[in-house]
C-alpha positions as CSV (number, residue, x, y, z in Angstrom):
1,M,13.0,51.3,-119.4
2,E,9.4,49.9,-119.7
3,L,8.3,47.5,-117.2
4,S,5.8,44.9,-118.2
5,E,4.2,41.8,-116.6
6,T,5.5,38.8,-117.1
7,T,3.7,35.3,-116.4
8,P,4.4,33.2,-113.2
9,S,5.4,30.1,-115.7
10,A,7.7,32.3,-117.3
11,E,11.2,31.1,-116.8
12,K,13.1,34.4,-116.1
13,S,11.4,37.8,-116.3
14,E,12.8,40.3,-118.5
15,S,13.4,42.4,-115.2
16,T,15.8,39.3,-113.7
17,R,17.8,38.4,-117.0
18,K,20.9,39.7,-117.6
19,P,21.4,43.0,-118.9
20,K,22.6,41.5,-122.5
21,E,20.3,38.7,-122.1
22,S,17.4,41.5,-122.1
23,L,18.4,43.8,-125.0
24,Q,19.0,40.8,-127.1
25,A,15.2,39.6,-126.4
26,R,14.0,42.9,-126.9
27,A,16.0,43.2,-130.1
28,E,14.3,39.6,-131.4
29,R,10.9,40.9,-130.8
30,D,10.7,44.8,-131.5
31,P,11.6,45.4,-135.0
32,A,11.7,49.9,-133.9
33,F,13.9,49.2,-131.1
34,R,16.7,47.2,-133.4
35,K,16.4,50.2,-135.6
36,E,16.4,52.5,-133.0
37,L,20.1,51.2,-131.5
38,L,21.6,51.1,-134.7
39,R,20.5,55.0,-135.7
40,E,21.5,55.6,-131.6
41,G,25.1,54.4,-132.3
42,V,25.3,56.1,-135.2
43,C,24.4,59.3,-133.6
44,Y,26.8,58.8,-130.8
45,L,29.5,58.6,-133.0
46,L,28.8,61.3,-135.6
47,S,28.2,63.9,-132.2
48,G,32.1,62.8,-131.3
49,D,31.1,60.4,-128.5
50,V,33.1,57.4,-129.9
51,A,33.4,55.3,-127.0
52,V,29.5,55.1,-126.3
53,G,28.6,54.8,-129.8
54,M,31.2,52.1,-130.3
55,M,29.4,50.2,-127.0
56,V,26.0,51.1,-128.6
57,L,26.9,49.2,-131.4
58,H,28.6,46.4,-130.0
59,D,25.3,45.8,-128.3
60,Y,23.1,46.2,-131.4
61,I,25.9,43.4,-133.3
62,H,25.3,41.1,-130.2
63,A,21.5,41.5,-130.5
64,T,21.0,41.2,-133.8
65,V,23.6,39.4,-136.3
66,G,26.1,38.4,-134.1
67,F,29.8,38.5,-134.3
68,P,30.1,35.2,-136.0
69,K,28.2,36.0,-139.0
70,L,29.3,39.6,-139.4
71,G,33.0,38.3,-138.9
72,E,31.7,35.9,-142.1
73,V,30.5,38.6,-143.9
74,M,33.3,41.1,-143.4
75,G,36.0,38.3,-143.5
76,R,37.5,38.9,-140.3
77,S,37.1,37.4,-136.8
78,P,34.8,37.7,-134.9
79,E,37.0,38.3,-131.4
80,S,39.0,41.1,-134.1
81,L,35.5,42.5,-134.4
82,R,34.6,42.5,-130.7
83,R,37.7,44.3,-130.2
84,M,37.2,47.0,-132.4
85,F,33.7,47.4,-131.1
86,R,35.1,48.2,-127.0
87,P,35.3,51.3,-126.3
88,D,39.0,51.8,-126.8
89,G,38.6,50.2,-130.0
90,N,40.0,52.1,-133.0
91,P,38.7,50.8,-136.4
92,H,39.9,52.3,-139.5
93,A,37.0,54.6,-140.5
94,S,36.3,53.1,-144.1
95,Y,35.9,49.5,-142.2
96,L,33.6,51.1,-140.0
97,F,31.7,52.6,-142.3
98,E,31.3,49.4,-144.4
99,I,30.4,47.5,-141.4
100,I,27.5,50.2,-140.6
101,A,26.9,49.7,-144.2
102,F,26.0,46.0,-143.7
103,L,24.7,46.7,-140.4
104,Q,21.7,49.2,-142.2
105,K,21.3,46.5,-145.7
106,N,21.0,43.5,-143.0
107,E,18.2,46.0,-140.8
108,G,16.6,46.9,-143.8
109,I,16.9,51.0,-143.9
110,T,18.9,53.5,-144.8
111,L,20.4,56.4,-142.3
112,S,20.5,59.7,-143.5
113,L,21.7,62.9,-141.4
114,R,19.9,66.4,-141.1
115,A,21.9,69.5,-140.4
116,T,20.4,71.3,-137.4
117,P,21.4,74.6,-136.1
118,L,23.6,74.4,-133.1
119,A,21.6,75.9,-129.8
120,S,22.5,79.3,-129.7
121,R,25.6,80.1,-127.5
122,S,25.9,83.5,-125.7
123,R,28.2,85.8,-127.3
124,R,30.4,88.3,-126.0
125,S,30.5,91.6,-127.6
126,A,34.2,93.1,-128.1
């Protein structure tokens, strides 16, 4: 976490805001942070840590496009989408990828994959 100075006239410093408010404020002012948050959420999903990936994407959606607008675009209720992106949510893969495609387009980016070798594991000789 990055610490920064705030002016005494600020109503609330970033460090005293609720975490979701701080995330949203940073996302509003820092495009690189928004892109990294989206990338990180998708990476967690692809690595098999679905619960964390869904939480990160939930936070990203809340801080950027918002669930009401996403629901409007996707033809779903905002509450249904919020439930879908909870750690125990279970969206259909096709719907999840449709949402990720929209989020990329909305952010003006395309995420891509790069294959890297797994860390070497010690092998037992037979």
